C-alpha positions as a Markdown table, in Angstrom:
| # | Residue | x | y | z |
|---|---|---|---|---|
| 1 | Unk | 3.4 | -24.9 | 3.4 |
| 2 | Unk | 6.0 | -24.8 | 5.9 |
| 3 | Unk | 5.2 | -24.4 | 9.7 |
| 4 | Unk | 5.9 | -22.7 | 12.9 |
| 5 | Unk | 7.3 | -24.2 | 15.8 |
| 6 | Unk | 6.6 | -21.5 | 18.8 |
| 7 | Unk | 7.4 | -22.4 | 22.1 |
| 8 | Unk | 5.3 | -20.6 | 25.7 |
| 9 | Unk | 7.3 | -17.0 | 25.7 |
| 10 | Unk | 6.6 | -16.7 | 22.0 |
| 11 | Unk | 3.1 | -17.2 | 22.0 |
| 12 | Unk | 3.0 | -15.0 | 24.7 |
| 13 | Unk | 4.7 | -12.2 | 22.8 |
| 14 | Unk | 2.2 | -13.0 | 20.2 |
| 15 | Unk | -1.2 | -13.2 | 22.6 |
| 16 | Unk | 0.6 | -9.9 | 24.2 |
| 17 | Unk | -0.5 | -8.1 | 20.8 |
| 18 | Unk | -4.0 | -9.7 | 20.2 |
| 19 | Unk | -5.4 | -8.4 | 23.4 |
| 20 | Unk | -3.8 | -4.9 | 22.8 |
| 21 | Unk | -5.9 | -5.5 | 19.4 |
| 22 | Unk | -8.6 | -6.3 | 21.4 |
| 23 | Unk | -8.4 | -3.5 | 23.8 |
| 24 | Unk | -8.4 | -0.7 | 21.6 |
| 25 | Unk | -11.1 | -1.9 | 19.3 |
| 26 | Unk | -13.6 | -2.5 | 22.8 |
| 27 | Unk | -12.3 | 1.2 | 24.0 |
| 28 | Unk | -15.3 | 2.9 | 24.6 |
| 29 | Unk | -15.2 | 6.5 | 23.8 |
| 30 | Unk | -17.8 | 9.0 | 22.4 |
| 31 | Unk | -16.6 | 10.0 | 19.0 |
| 32 | Unk | -17.9 | 13.1 | 16.5 |
| 33 | Unk | -18.1 | 11.8 | 12.6 |
| 34 | Unk | -14.9 | 14.0 | 12.3 |
| 35 | Unk | -13.3 | 11.6 | 14.5 |
| 36 | Unk | -14.7 | 8.5 | 13.3 |
| 37 | Unk | -13.7 | 9.5 | 9.8 |
| 38 | Unk | -10.3 | 11.2 | 9.9 |
| 39 | Unk | -9.2 | 12.0 | 13.1 |
| 40 | Unk | -10.9 | 15.4 | 13.5 |
| 41 | Unk | -7.9 | 16.3 | 11.0 |
| 42 | Unk | -5.8 | 16.4 | 13.9 |
| 43 | Unk | -2.5 | 14.6 | 13.5 |
| 44 | Unk | 0.6 | 15.3 | 15.2 |
| 45 | Unk | 4.2 | 15.1 | 13.6 |
| 46 | Unk | 4.7 | 11.7 | 15.5 |
| 47 | Unk | 1.2 | 10.1 | 14.4 |
| 48 | Unk | 1.3 | 11.2 | 11.5 |
| 49 | Unk | 4.6 | 9.5 | 10.2 |
| 50 | Unk | 3.8 | 6.6 | 12.2 |
| 51 | Unk | 0.7 | 5.4 | 10.7 |
| 52 | Unk | 2.7 | 6.4 | 7.1 |
| 53 | Unk | 5.4 | 4.2 | 7.3 |
| 54 | Unk | 3.6 | 1.3 | 8.8 |
| 55 | Unk | 1.2 | 1.1 | 6.2 |
| 56 | Unk | 2.9 | 2.1 | 3.6 |
| 57 | Unk | 5.0 | -1.2 | 3.8 |
| 58 | Unk | 2.3 | -4.0 | 4.0 |
| 59 | Unk | 3.7 | -5.8 | 1.3 |
| 60 | Unk | 6.6 | -7.5 | 3.3 |
| 61 | Unk | 6.6 | -11.0 | 2.5 |
| 62 | Unk | 6.6 | -9.8 | -1.4 |
| 63 | Unk | 9.6 | -7.8 | -0.2 |
| 64 | Unk | 11.6 | -10.7 | 1.2 |
| 65 | Unk | 10.7 | -12.3 | -2.1 |
| 66 | Unk | 12.1 | -10.1 | -4.4 |
| 67 | Unk | 15.1 | -9.7 | -1.8 |
| 68 | Unk | 15.4 | -13.6 | -1.9 |
| 69 | Unk | 15.5 | -13.9 | -6.3 |
| 70 | Unk | 17.3 | -10.4 | -7.3 |
| 71 | Unk | 19.1 | -9.7 | -4.1 |
| 72 | Unk | 19.9 | -5.7 | -3.8 |
| 73 | Unk | 18.1 | -5.0 | -7.5 |
| 74 | Unk | 15.1 | -5.6 | -5.4 |
| 75 | Unk | 15.6 | -2.2 | -3.9 |
| 76 | Unk | 16.0 | -0.2 | -7.4 |
| 77 | Unk | 12.4 | -1.7 | -8.2 |
| 78 | Unk | 11.0 | -1.5 | -4.4 |
| 79 | Unk | 13.2 | 1.0 | -2.8 |
| 80 | Unk | 14.4 | 3.8 | -4.7 |
| 81 | Unk | 11.5 | 4.9 | -7.2 |
| 82 | Unk | 9.3 | 5.4 | -3.7 |
| 83 | Unk | 11.4 | 7.8 | -2.3 |
| 84 | Unk | 11.7 | 9.9 | -5.4 |
| 85 | Unk | 8.0 | 9.6 | -6.2 |
| 86 | Unk | 7.3 | 10.4 | -2.1 |
| 87 | Unk | 9.6 | 13.2 | -2.1 |
| 88 | Unk | 7.6 | 14.7 | -5.1 |
| 89 | Unk | 4.4 | 14.2 | -3.2 |
| 90 | Unk | 5.9 | 15.9 | -0.1 |
| 91 | Unk | 7.3 | 19.3 | -2.0 |
| 92 | Unk | 4.3 | 19.6 | -4.3 |
| 93 | Unk | 1.1 | 18.0 | -3.0 |
| 94 | Unk | 0.9 | 17.6 | 0.6 |
| 95 | Unk | 0.5 | 20.7 | 1.9 |
| 96 | Unk | -1.9 | 21.3 | -1.1 |
| 97 | Unk | -3.9 | 18.5 | -0.5 |
| 98 | Unk | -4.3 | 19.4 | 3.8 |
| 99 | Unk | -4.8 | 23.1 | 2.8 |
| 100 | Unk | -8.0 | 21.8 | 0.8 |
| 101 | Unk | -8.9 | 19.8 | 3.1 |
| 102 | Unk | -11.7 | 21.8 | 4.8 |
| 103 | Unk | -14.8 | 19.2 | 3.8 |
| 104 | Unk | -12.8 | 17.0 | 1.6 |
| 105 | Unk | -12.1 | 13.6 | 3.2 |
| 106 | Unk | -11.3 | 11.5 | 0.0 |
| 107 | Unk | -9.8 | 11.6 | -3.6 |
| 108 | Unk | -13.7 | 11.2 | -4.6 |
| 109 | Unk | -14.8 | 13.9 | -2.3 |
| 110 | Unk | -11.6 | 16.5 | -4.8 |
| 111 | Unk | -12.9 | 15.1 | -7.6 |
| 112 | Unk | -16.1 | 16.2 | -7.6 |
| 113 | Unk | -15.0 | 20.0 | -5.9 |
| 114 | Unk | -12.8 | 20.1 | -9.2 |
| 115 | Unk | -15.0 | 18.4 | -12.0 |
| 116 | Unk | -18.2 | 16.9 | -11.2 |
| 117 | Unk | -20.3 | 14.2 | -9.9 |
| 118 | Unk | -19.4 | 11.4 | -12.4 |
| 119 | Unk | -16.1 | 11.9 | -12.4 |
| 120 | Unk | -16.2 | 11.9 | -8.4 |
| 121 | Unk | -18.1 | 8.4 | -8.9 |
| 122 | Unk | -16.2 | 7.3 | -11.3 |
| 123 | Unk | -13.0 | 8.0 | -9.1 |
| 124 | Unk | -14.6 | 6.5 | -6.1 |
| 125 | Unk | -15.3 | 3.2 | -8.2 |
| 126 | Unk | -11.0 | 3.7 | -9.0 |
| 127 | Unk | -10.3 | 4.2 | -5.6 |
| 128 | Unk | -12.6 | 1.5 | -4.3 |
| 129 | Unk | -11.1 | -1.5 | -6.2 |
| 130 | Unk | -7.2 | 0.0 | -5.6 |
| 131 | Unk | -7.8 | 0.1 | -2.1 |
| 132 | Unk | -8.9 | -3.1 | -1.5 |
| 133 | Unk | -6.6 | -4.6 | 1.0 |
| 134 | Unk | -6.3 | -8.0 | -1.0 |
| 135 | Unk | -2.6 | -8.1 | -1.6 |
| 136 | Unk | -2.5 | -7.7 | 2.6 |
| 137 | Unk | -5.0 | -10.1 | 3.5 |
| 138 | Unk | -3.2 | -12.9 | 1.2 |
| 139 | Unk | -0.2 | -11.9 | 3.1 |
| 140 | Unk | -1.8 | -12.3 | 6.1 |
| 141 | Unk | -3.5 | -15.4 | 5.5 |
| 142 | Unk | -0.5 | -16.8 | 5.2 |
| 143 | Unk | 1.4 | -15.8 | 8.2 |
| 144 | Unk | -1.5 | -17.6 | 10.2 |
| 145 | Unk | -1.4 | -20.7 | 8.1 |
| 146 | Unk | 2.3 | -20.5 | 9.1 |
| 147 | Unk | 1.3 | -20.5 | 12.7 |
| 148 | Unk | -1.3 | -22.4 | 13.3 |
| 149 | Unk | -1.7 | -24.5 | 10.2 |
| 150 | Unk | -5.3 | -23.3 | 9.4 |
| 151 | Unk | -6.3 | -23.7 | 5.3 |
| 152 | Unk | -5.4 | -20.2 | 3.6 |
| 153 | Unk | -9.4 | -19.0 | 3.5 |
| 154 | Unk | -10.1 | -19.4 | 7.2 |
| 155 | Unk | -6.8 | -17.4 | 7.8 |
| 156 | Unk | -7.9 | -14.9 | 5.3 |
| 157 | Unk | -10.8 | -14.5 | 7.0 |
| 158 | Unk | -9.6 | -14.7 | 10.6 |
| 159 | Unk | -6.8 | -12.2 | 10.2 |
| 160 | Unk | -9.9 | -10.4 | 8.5 |
| 161 | Unk | -11.5 | -10.3 | 11.2 |
| 162 | Unk | -8.9 | -9.1 | 13.6 |
| 163 | Unk | -7.9 | -6.2 | 11.2 |
| 164 | Unk | -11.2 | -4.6 | 11.3 |
| 165 | Unk | -12.3 | -5.3 | 14.6 |
| 166 | Unk | -11.4 | -2.0 | 16.4 |
| 167 | Unk | -11.7 | 0.5 | 13.5 |
| 168 | Unk | -15.6 | -1.0 | 12.9 |
| 169 | Unk | -16.4 | 0.8 | 16.6 |
| 170 | Unk | -13.2 | 3.6 | 16.6 |
| 171 | Unk | -13.0 | 4.3 | 12.6 |
| 172 | Unk | -9.6 | 6.1 | 12.1 |
| 173 | Unk | -7.7 | 7.1 | 15.1 |
| 174 | Unk | -7.7 | 3.7 | 16.2 |
| 175 | Unk | -6.0 | 2.8 | 12.9 |
| 176 | Unk | -4.2 | 5.4 | 13.9 |
| 177 | Unk | -3.3 | 4.6 | 17.5 |
| 178 | Unk | -2.5 | 0.5 | 16.6 |
| 179 | Unk | -0.2 | 1.9 | 13.6 |
| 180 | Unk | 2.2 | 3.1 | 16.1 |
| 181 | Unk | 2.6 | -0.1 | 18.2 |
| 182 | Unk | 3.0 | -1.7 | 14.5 |
| 183 | Unk | 5.3 | 1.2 | 13.5 |
| 184 | Unk | 8.0 | 0.4 | 16.7 |
| 185 | Unk | 7.5 | -3.8 | 16.3 |
| 186 | Unk | 7.8 | -4.0 | 12.1 |
| 187 | Unk | 11.5 | -1.8 | 13.1 |
| 188 | Unk | 12.1 | -4.0 | 16.5 |
| 189 | Unk | 11.7 | -7.1 | 14.6 |
| 190 | Unk | 14.1 | -6.5 | 11.7 |
| 191 | Unk | 16.4 | -5.0 | 13.5 |
| 192 | Unk | 16.9 | -7.8 | 16.0 |
| 193 | Unk | 17.3 | -9.9 | 12.5 |
| 194 | Unk | 19.6 | -8.2 | 11.4 |
| 195 | Unk | 21.7 | -7.7 | 14.2 |
| 196 | Unk | 21.5 | -11.9 | 14.6 |
| 197 | Unk | 22.5 | -12.7 | 11.7 |
| 198 | Unk | 25.7 | -10.2 | 11.7 |
| 199 | Unk | 26.5 | -11.6 | 15.1 |
| 200 | Unk | 26.1 | -15.1 | 14.4 |
| 201 | Unk | 27.4 | -15.6 | 10.6 |
| 202 | Unk | 29.7 | -12.3 | 9.9 |
| 203 | Unk | 29.0 | -9.2 | 8.3 |
| 204 | Unk | 29.6 | -8.2 | 4.8 |
| 205 | Unk | 32.6 | -10.5 | 4.2 |
| 206 | Unk | 30.2 | -13.6 | 4.9 |
| 207 | Unk | 27.9 | -12.4 | 2.4 |
| 208 | Unk | 30.4 | -11.7 | -0.3 |
| 209 | Unk | 32.4 | -14.9 | 0.4 |
| 210 | Unk | 31.9 | -16.9 | -3.0 |
| 211 | Unk | 29.1 | -19.4 | -3.5 |
| 212 | Unk | 27.4 | -18.1 | -0.8 |
| 213 | Unk | 25.2 | -16.1 | -2.7 |
| 214 | Unk | 24.4 | -15.5 | -6.5 |
| 215 | Unk | 27.0 | -12.6 | -8.2 |
| 216 | Unk | 24.7 | -10.6 | -9.6 |
| 217 | Unk | 22.8 | -10.6 | -6.1 |
| 218 | Unk | 24.9 | -8.1 | -4.9 |
| 219 | Unk | 25.0 | -5.4 | -8.0 |
| 220 | Unk | 22.7 | -3.1 | -8.0 |
| 221 | Unk | 20.7 | -4.0 | -11.4 |
| 222 | Unk | 21.2 | -7.6 | -10.6 |
| 223 | Unk | 20.1 | -9.9 | -13.7 |
| 224 | Unk | 18.1 | -7.0 | -15.0 |
| 225 | Unk | 18.6 | -3.8 | -17.7 |
| 226 | Unk | 17.7 | 0.3 | -18.0 |
| 227 | Unk | 14.3 | -0.8 | -19.2 |
| 228 | Unk | 13.5 | -2.8 | -16.1 |
| 229 | Unk | 14.1 | -0.3 | -13.4 |
| 230 | Unk | 12.4 | 2.2 | -15.8 |
| 231 | Unk | 9.2 | 0.2 | -15.7 |
| 232 | Unk | 9.3 | 0.3 | -11.6 |
| 233 | Unk | 9.7 | 4.3 | -11.7 |
| 234 | Unk | 6.6 | 4.1 | -13.9 |
| 235 | Unk | 4.6 | 1.6 | -11.5 |
| 236 | Unk | 6.2 | 4.0 | -8.4 |
| 237 | Unk | 3.5 | 6.8 | -9.7 |
| 238 | Unk | 1.4 | 4.9 | -7.5 |
| 239 | Unk | 2.7 | 7.3 | -4.5 |
| 240 | Unk | 1.1 | 10.3 | -6.1 |
| 241 | Unk | -2.5 | 8.9 | -6.7 |
| 242 | Unk | -2.5 | 6.5 | -3.3 |
| 243 | Unk | -5.4 | 6.9 | -0.8 |
| 244 | Unk | -3.4 | 6.5 | 1.7 |
| 245 | Unk | -1.1 | 8.9 | 1.2 |
| 246 | Unk | -4.0 | 11.4 | 0.6 |
| 247 | Unk | -6.1 | 10.2 | 3.2 |
| 248 | Unk | -3.2 | 10.7 | 6.2 |
| 249 | Unk | -2.6 | 14.4 | 4.6 |
| 250 | Unk | -6.5 | 15.2 | 4.6 |
| 251 | Unk | -5.8 | 14.2 | 8.8 |
| 252 | Unk | -2.4 | 16.1 | 9.7 |
| 253 | Unk | -3.0 | 19.0 | 11.7 |
| 254 | Unk | -1.4 | 21.3 | 9.4 |
| 255 | Unk | 0.1 | 21.5 | 5.7 |
| 256 | Unk | 3.4 | 21.9 | 6.8 |
| 257 | Unk | 3.1 | 18.4 | 9.4 |
| 258 | Unk | 1.8 | 16.7 | 6.1 |
| 259 | Unk | 5.1 | 17.9 | 4.0 |
| 260 | Unk | 7.6 | 17.1 | 6.7 |
| 261 | Unk | 6.0 | 14.1 | 7.9 |
| 262 | Unk | 6.1 | 12.5 | 4.5 |
| 263 | Unk | 9.8 | 13.4 | 4.5 |
| 264 | Unk | 10.3 | 12.3 | 7.7 |
| 265 | Unk | 8.5 | 8.9 | 6.4 |
| 266 | Unk | 11.0 | 8.2 | 3.8 |
| 267 | Unk | 14.2 | 8.5 | 6.0 |
| 268 | Unk | 12.1 | 5.4 | 8.1 |
| 269 | Unk | 11.6 | 3.7 | 4.6 |
| 270 | Unk | 15.3 | 4.1 | 3.8 |
| 271 | Unk | 16.1 | 3.0 | 7.5 |
| 272 | Unk | 13.6 | -0.5 | 7.3 |
| 273 | Unk | 14.6 | -1.0 | 3.6 |
| 274 | Unk | 18.0 | -1.6 | 5.0 |
| 275 | Unk | 17.1 | -4.0 | 7.4 |
| 276 | Unk | 15.0 | -5.8 | 5.2 |
| 277 | Unk | 17.7 | -6.4 | 2.3 |
| 278 | Unk | 19.8 | -7.2 | 4.9 |
| 279 | Unk | 18.0 | -9.9 | 5.9 |
| 280 | Unk | 16.7 | -10.9 | 2.8 |
| 281 | Unk | 20.2 | -11.5 | 1.6 |
| 282 | Unk | 21.1 | -13.9 | 5.0 |
| 283 | Unk | 17.9 | -15.8 | 3.8 |
| 284 | Unk | 18.9 | -16.2 | 0.6 |
| 285 | Unk | 22.8 | -17.4 | 1.8 |
| 286 | Unk | 21.5 | -19.9 | 4.7 |
| 287 | Unk | 18.7 | -21.0 | 2.7 |
| 288 | Unk | 19.3 | -21.2 | -1.0 |
| 289 | Unk | 17.0 | -24.2 | -2.4 |
| 290 | Unk | 13.9 | -22.3 | -0.5 |
| 291 | Unk | 11.4 | -23.8 | -2.6 |
| 292 | Unk | 8.8 | -20.8 | -2.2 |
| 293 | Unk | 10.8 | -17.3 | -2.0 |
| 294 | Unk | 7.9 | -15.5 | -0.4 |
| 295 | Unk | 8.7 | -17.2 | 2.6 |
| 296 | Unk | 12.0 | -16.2 | 2.6 |
| 297 | Unk | 11.8 | -14.4 | 6.3 |
| 298 | Unk | 9.4 | -16.6 | 7.9 |
| 299 | Unk | 12.0 | -19.3 | 6.8 |
| 300 | Unk | 15.0 | -17.7 | 8.4 |
| 301 | Unk | 12.9 | -17.4 | 11.4 |
| 302 | Unk | 13.0 | -20.7 | 12.3 |
| 303 | Unk | 16.3 | -21.6 | 11.2 |
| 304 | Unk | 18.4 | -18.7 | 13.3 |
| 305 | Unk | 15.9 | -17.6 | 15.9 |
| 306 | Unk | 15.7 | -18.6 | 20.0 |
| 307 | Unk | 12.4 | -19.4 | 21.4 |
| 308 | Unk | 10.7 | -15.6 | 22.3 |
| 309 | Unk | 12.9 | -13.6 | 19.9 |
| 310 | Unk | 10.8 | -16.0 | 17.4 |
| 311 | Unk | 7.4 | -14.6 | 18.5 |
| 312 | Unk | 9.4 | -10.7 | 18.0 |
| 313 | Unk | 10.4 | -11.3 | 14.3 |
| 314 | Unk | 7.1 | -13.1 | 13.5 |
| 315 | Unk | 5.2 | -10.0 | 15.2 |
| 316 | Unk | 7.6 | -7.2 | 13.0 |
| 317 | Unk | 6.6 | -9.3 | 9.6 |
| 318 | Unk | 2.9 | -9.5 | 10.9 |
| 319 | Unk | 2.7 | -6.1 | 11.9 |
| 320 | Unk | 3.1 | -4.0 | 8.9 |
| 321 | Unk | 0.8 | -6.1 | 6.7 |
| 322 | Unk | -1.9 | -5.8 | 9.3 |
| 323 | Unk | -1.4 | -1.8 | 9.5 |
| 324 | Unk | -1.9 | -1.9 | 5.7 |
| 325 | Unk | -4.5 | -4.2 | 5.7 |
| 326 | Unk | -6.5 | -2.2 | 8.3 |
| 327 | Unk | -6.1 | 1.2 | 6.8 |
| 328 | Unk | -6.9 | -0.1 | 3.1 |
| 329 | Unk | -10.2 | -1.9 | 4.3 |
| 330 | Unk | -10.9 | 1.4 | 5.9 |
| 331 | Unk | -10.4 | 3.6 | 2.9 |
| 332 | Unk | -12.7 | 1.3 | 1.0 |
| 333 | Unk | -15.5 | 1.3 | 3.3 |
| 334 | Unk | -14.9 | 5.1 | 3.7 |
| 335 | Unk | -15.5 | 5.2 | -0.4 |
| 336 | Unk | -18.4 | 3.1 | -0.2 |
| 337 | Unk | -19.9 | 4.8 | 3.1 |
| 338 | Unk | -19.2 | 8.6 | 1.7 |
| 339 | Unk | -18.3 | 8.4 | -2.1 |
| 340 | Unk | -21.2 | 6.1 | -3.3 |
| 341 | Unk | -23.8 | 5.5 | -0.7 |
| 342 | Unk | -23.8 | 9.4 | 1.0 |
| 343 | Unk | -22.7 | 11.1 | -2.2 |
| 344 | Unk | -25.8 | 9.4 | -3.9 |
| 345 | Unk | -28.1 | 9.8 | -1.1 |
| 346 | Unk | -27.6 | 13.3 | -1.8 |
| 347 | Unk | -26.9 | 14.2 | 1.7 |
| 348 | Unk | -25.4 | 17.2 | 3.2 |
| 349 | Unk | -24.5 | 16.3 | 6.7 |
| 350 | Unk | -22.1 | 13.3 | 7.6 |
| 351 | Unk | -24.1 | 12.2 | 10.2 |
| 352 | Unk | -25.0 | 9.2 | 8.8 |
| 353 | Unk | -21.3 | 8.5 | 7.2 |
| 354 | Unk | -19.9 | 6.3 | 10.0 |
| 355 | Unk | -22.8 | 4.1 | 9.4 |
| 356 | Unk | -22.2 | 3.8 | 5.9 |
| 357 | Unk | -18.4 | 2.9 | 6.3 |
| 358 | Unk | -19.4 | 0.1 | 8.7 |
| 359 | Unk | -21.7 | -1.5 | 6.2 |
| 360 | Unk | -18.3 | -0.8 | 3.6 |
| 361 | Unk | -16.1 | -2.6 | 5.7 |
| 362 | Unk | -18.3 | -6.2 | 4.9 |
| 363 | Unk | -18.1 | -4.9 | 1.7 |
| 364 | Unk | -14.5 | -4.6 | 0.8 |
| 365 | Unk | -13.5 | -7.3 | 3.3 |
| 366 | Unk | -15.8 | -9.9 | 0.5 |
| 367 | Unk | -14.0 | -8.0 | -2.4 |
| 368 | Unk | -10.5 | -8.3 | -1.1 |
| 369 | Unk | -10.9 | -12.3 | -0.4 |
| 370 | Unk | -12.2 | -12.5 | -3.8 |
| 371 | Unk | -9.7 | -11.0 | -4.8 |
| 372 | Unk | -7.1 | -12.9 | -2.8 |
| 373 | Unk | -8.4 | -16.2 | -3.9 |
| 374 | Unk | -8.6 | -15.5 | -7.6 |
| 375 | Unk | -5.3 | -14.0 | -7.6 |
| 376 | Unk | -3.0 | -15.9 | -5.4 |
| 377 | Unk | 0.5 | -13.7 | -6.3 |
| 378 | Unk | 1.2 | -10.4 | -4.4 |
| 379 | Unk | 3.4 | -9.1 | -6.9 |
| 380 | Unk | 0.7 | -9.8 | -9.6 |
| 381 | Unk | -1.7 | -8.2 | -7.7 |
| 382 | Unk | 0.8 | -5.1 | -7.4 |
| 383 | Unk | 1.9 | -5.3 | -10.9 |
| 384 | Unk | -2.0 | -5.6 | -12.5 |
| 385 | Unk | -3.6 | -2.2 | -9.9 |
| 386 | Unk | -1.0 | -0.3 | -10.3 |
| 387 | Unk | -0.8 | -0.7 | -14.4 |
| 388 | Unk | -4.6 | 0.4 | -14.5 |
| 389 | Unk | -4.9 | 2.6 | -11.6 |
| 390 | Unk | -1.9 | 4.6 | -12.4 |
| 391 | Unk | -3.1 | 6.0 | -16.1 |
| 392 | Unk | -6.7 | 6.1 | -15.2 |
| 393 | Unk | -6.5 | 8.4 | -11.6 |
| 394 | Unk | -2.9 | 10.2 | -12.3 |
| 395 | Unk | -4.0 | 13.5 | -14.5 |
| 396 | Unk | -7.4 | 14.1 | -13.1 |
| 397 | Unk | -5.4 | 14.2 | -9.3 |
| 398 | Unk | -2.5 | 16.3 | -10.6 |
| 399 | Unk | -5.2 | 18.5 | -12.0 |
| 400 | Unk | -7.5 | 18.6 | -9.5 |
| 401 | Unk | -4.9 | 20.1 | -7.2 |
| 402 | Unk | -3.3 | 21.9 | -10.0 |
| 403 | Unk | -3.1 | 25.9 | -8.3 |
| 404 | Unk | -3.4 | 27.2 | -11.7 |
| 405 | Unk | -7.4 | 26.5 | -12.9 |
| 406 | Unk | -5.9 | 26.8 | -16.3 |
| 407 | Unk | -4.3 | 23.1 | -16.0 |
| 408 | Unk | -7.3 | 21.5 | -14.8 |
| 409 | Unk | -9.6 | 20.3 | -17.6 |
| 410 | Unk | -12.6 | 20.6 | -18.3 |
| 411 | Unk | -14.8 | 18.3 | -16.5 |
| 412 | Unk | -16.0 | 16.0 | -19.5 |
| 413 | Unk | -12.3 | 15.7 | -20.7 |
| 414 | Unk | -11.4 | 14.6 | -16.8 |
| 415 | Unk | -13.8 | 11.6 | -17.2 |
| 416 | Unk | -13.0 | 10.9 | -20.5 |
| 417 | Unk | -9.3 | 10.3 | -19.8 |
| 418 | Unk | -9.8 | 8.1 | -17.0 |
| 419 | Unk | -12.2 | 6.0 | -19.2 |
| 420 | Unk | -9.4 | 5.8 | -21.5 |
| 421 | Unk | -6.6 | 5.9 | -19.5 |
| 422 | Unk | -7.7 | 2.8 | -17.5 |
| 423 | Unk | -9.2 | 0.9 | -20.8 |
| 424 | Unk | -6.0 | 1.2 | -22.4 |
| 425 | Unk | -3.8 | -0.6 | -20.1 |
| 426 | Unk | -6.9 | -3.4 | -19.2 |
| 427 | Unk | -6.7 | -3.9 | -23.4 |
| 428 | Unk | -2.7 | -4.3 | -23.5 |
| 429 | Unk | -2.7 | -6.5 | -19.9 |
| 430 | Unk | -5.3 | -8.9 | -22.1 |
| 431 | Unk | -3.5 | -8.9 | -24.6 |
| 432 | Unk | -0.5 | -9.5 | -22.8 |
| 433 | Unk | -2.1 | -12.5 | -21.2 |
| 434 | Unk | -3.8 | -13.9 | -24.5 |
| 435 | Unk | -0.3 | -14.2 | -25.9 |
| 436 | Unk | 2.2 | -15.2 | -23.4 |
| 437 | Unk | -0.2 | -16.2 | -19.9 |
| 438 | Unk | -0.8 | -14.5 | -16.8 |
| 439 | Unk | 2.9 | -15.4 | -15.2 |
| 440 | Unk | 4.8 | -14.4 | -19.1 |
| 441 | Unk | 2.5 | -11.6 | -20.8 |
| 442 | Unk | 3.9 | -11.0 | -24.0 |
| 443 | Unk | 2.6 | -7.4 | -25.2 |
| 444 | Unk | 2.1 | -5.9 | -28.6 |
| 445 | Unk | 5.5 | -4.3 | -29.1 |
| 446 | Unk | 7.0 | -5.4 | -25.5 |
| 447 | Unk | 5.3 | -2.4 | -24.1 |
| 448 | Unk | 4.1 | -2.4 | -20.4 |
| 449 | Unk | 0.2 | -1.4 | -20.2 |
| 450 | Unk | 0.9 | 1.6 | -18.2 |
| 451 | Unk | 2.5 | 3.3 | -21.2 |
| 452 | Unk | -0.4 | 3.2 | -23.1 |
| 453 | Unk | -2.5 | 4.1 | -20.4 |
| 454 | Unk | -0.7 | 7.1 | -19.5 |
| 455 | Unk | -0.7 | 7.7 | -23.1 |
| 456 | Unk | -4.3 | 7.9 | -24.3 |
| 457 | Unk | -4.9 | 9.5 | -20.5 |
| 458 | Unk | -2.4 | 12.1 | -21.1 |
| 459 | Unk | -4.0 | 12.9 | -24.7 |
| 460 | Unk | -7.2 | 13.4 | -23.9 |
| 461 | Unk | -6.7 | 15.4 | -20.8 |
| 462 | Unk | -4.7 | 17.5 | -22.6 |
| 463 | Unk | -7.2 | 18.3 | -25.2 |
| 464 | Unk | -9.7 | 19.1 | -22.2 |
| 465 | Unk | -6.8 | 21.3 | -21.3 |
| 466 | Unk | -7.0 | 23.1 | -24.9 |
| 467 | Unk | -10.6 | 23.4 | -25.3 |
| 468 | Unk | -10.7 | 25.0 | -22.5 |
| 469 | Unk | -8.4 | 27.5 | -23.5 |
| 470 | Unk | -10.3 | 28.1 | -26.5 |
| 471 | Unk | -12.9 | 29.1 | -24.7 |
| 472 | Unk | -11.5 | 31.5 | -22.4 |
| 473 | Unk | -10.2 | 33.2 | -25.7 |
| 474 | Unk | -13.8 | 33.9 | -27.2 |
């Protein structure tokens, strides 16, 4: 593991960030249950955009790894597909989600409203596993290893503690406040990196000169074919079912802010992708023999940044990771607190939900560390969870928010579609691992797991629509 070499100015920058987190975490302010869980549904446009942008870009080390190994083709996998589905979410779902949010806090809440209790509980299980911040805990632990030289496990534990300390006390509103700073830091750090690289080494001419980069690194598809790009478009369907998107829509002040905010967030992601892709290309050109590609950004910091500026760029890397770790830990904790404990106890108000959610923070933290230790690969975690979660949740989510009840399947069929969708994807994954291993699975007929999962889920859900229609015709 590489080691950071920081000066007093760099440590000062990092220390100020930690102090800010502690101040926000221990700031005394009496809150209502609604404020703790969902910021009293009061997010204005700037806060909505900042928290969504910072939270959705936590996989920053994975982005660096992708650009380092594949060049601008990484944008075809991790950029363009997500813009498309985020805009679809903004146009067709955001306002509808916020408009239904009078008594809805989570996706399972909506499932109970649209279907039944068992579908809500199964949705809660899926949401809890998917919202586990294991990828972000792994990346945060990696960054603390680089900065302090600690082991991975203590680094993950300490990073997670500092990620949840303020939401434990201040809830979602504290998360939003810190996200505003993290939004500014991520852009400041990578803008400084891109500008410094261009200033010191030159722009496109430098990157395009013979031998600087593999020739395929400057091609949109790189070494890949259209089938590869299509797979990533399907993986990007997670946008439509992501609990973070739904939570922020529930918290928006108005439906219009939810829809417009996502559109503005897409513009911010496009700019940030330009900065990270540019920085990743310079990392490959300047450090062509890096042993661990996921350390592309930290390695570039150590190579070109002067004291003081190193601290800023490290914060530019840490800020989005921490934003995602915080937000998804809190979502998973709310799933435990409201969607399991509160629902199973049949309580009628939210008085006890903040206390249940604080207990859920411990459960979510433990799960995330266990997953990170069992599967210490960011890209693999994205791939596995995306292939399972989308088939399990997509059809019931779209049906629940459909403006026409005719497009909402009967509860038993919605429940079964989740079981069959996720189950088919899991079976396909197991078959692939059995025949090719975790790193290079060989799927039946070379079909990725998401496809059979979506087909099975779609068939079962469609049967539920037909059955409902037949009943209404009797």
